[in-house]
N, C-alpha and C positions, 0 to 999 in steps of 0.2 A: 446904288442900284435900288430902285424903288420896286417893291413887291417881292423881292427875293430875300428870304431870311439869311442872316449872316452866317449861320452854321452851314447852310446849303452852298453858299458862295465859297466858304472855306473848303468844303468837301470837293467842289468842282475844281478849285485851284490845285489841291493836292492830287486829285485824279489826273488832271492834265499834266502836272509835273511828272507823276509816275509813268504815264503813257509815253511822254517824251523820253524819259530815261530808258524804258524798255525798248522803244523803237531804235534809239541810238545804239544800245548794246547789241541788239539783234542785227542791225545793219553792219556793224563792225565785224561781227562773226561771219556774216554772209559774204562780205567783200574781202575777207582775209584770204591770202594766198594759201593754196593747199600745200601740205608738207608731204614729202615723199619718204617712204620707209617708216620705221616705227612699228607700233603695235595697234592693230584694229581691235577695239573693244566692241563687242556685240551683245547687247542686253536683250534677252528674249522673255516672252511671257510664259514660256514652258521650258522644261528641261529638254535638251537635245539627247534623245535616246538612241536614234539610228542615224549613222553618218552617211549611209548610202541612200541617196534620194530615189534610186530605182526600186528599193525594197519597201517603201512606205508611202503613204499618201499624206503624211503630216506636213503641213506648210513649213514648220520649223526646219525640217530636214531639207526641204526644197530651197528655202532661203539660205541656209547654211551652204548647200551645194553650189548655188549661184555665186556665193562670195569666194569660194576657194577653188572651184573647178572652172576651167575654160570650156566652152561649148563649141561645137562645129558650126552651128548657125544660131543667130539670135534675132530678136525683133528690135528695130530701131524706134525712134520717137514717133514715127508715123505707122507703126505696126507692120512694117515691111520687113520680110526676112532678108537678113544680110549675113554674109559669111564672117565667121570669127576666126576659127583655126584653119579654115579652108582657103586655099589659093584659087584652085579651079575645080570644076566638077563636070562630069559627063553622065548622061543617062542614055542607056541603050534604046534602040528603036522599039523594042517590045516592053520597055520600062520595067524590066526585071533586074537589070544590073546597073548599079550606081557606082561610079568610080570617082573618088575624092583624092585630090592632091593637096597635102597639107602645106600651109605657108612655110616659109623658110625658118628653120631653127626655133620653134617654140619650145623652150627648155622646160622640163618638168621640175616642179619644186622637190619632188621625191628623188629625182635623179639629176641634180644640177650639172653633173659632169658630162652628160650626153644629151643628144637631141631626141625628140619624140619621133616615133615611127608608127606606121600603121599597126605593127604588132603590139604596140603598147595600148592601142585603142580597142583591139579585138576583145579582150576580156570584159571590158566595160560594156561593149555593144552586145556581147553574148549574155551578160548578166541582165541587161535591159530587156532582152528578147525572151527571157524565161517567164 
């Protein structure tokens, strides 16, 4: 190599080797099969002080809530609203009454022995309305 100092050539060689190793390790992690079950570890920038995402504007509480609670509707990759816990819904002609039918048997983590009903959702909805 004419015009390239030997120390720069060595540095470029080590840098390309390091980049290859990093890309290889990263690709193997990305292509790995996801595992089911186990423990989810969530590292945050701040302490989680409020568990109820309705009572605070802290993003940490919102993020925590999305990881442990299911929602009635959510946005898909195209930012289109899609049902999550809802099977069907109706809106009255005057748009004052909304009727939601929950999908079949979404079991709650708190009560694994029974199914979710509309009565279980009412306290959360009333808390959000306050």
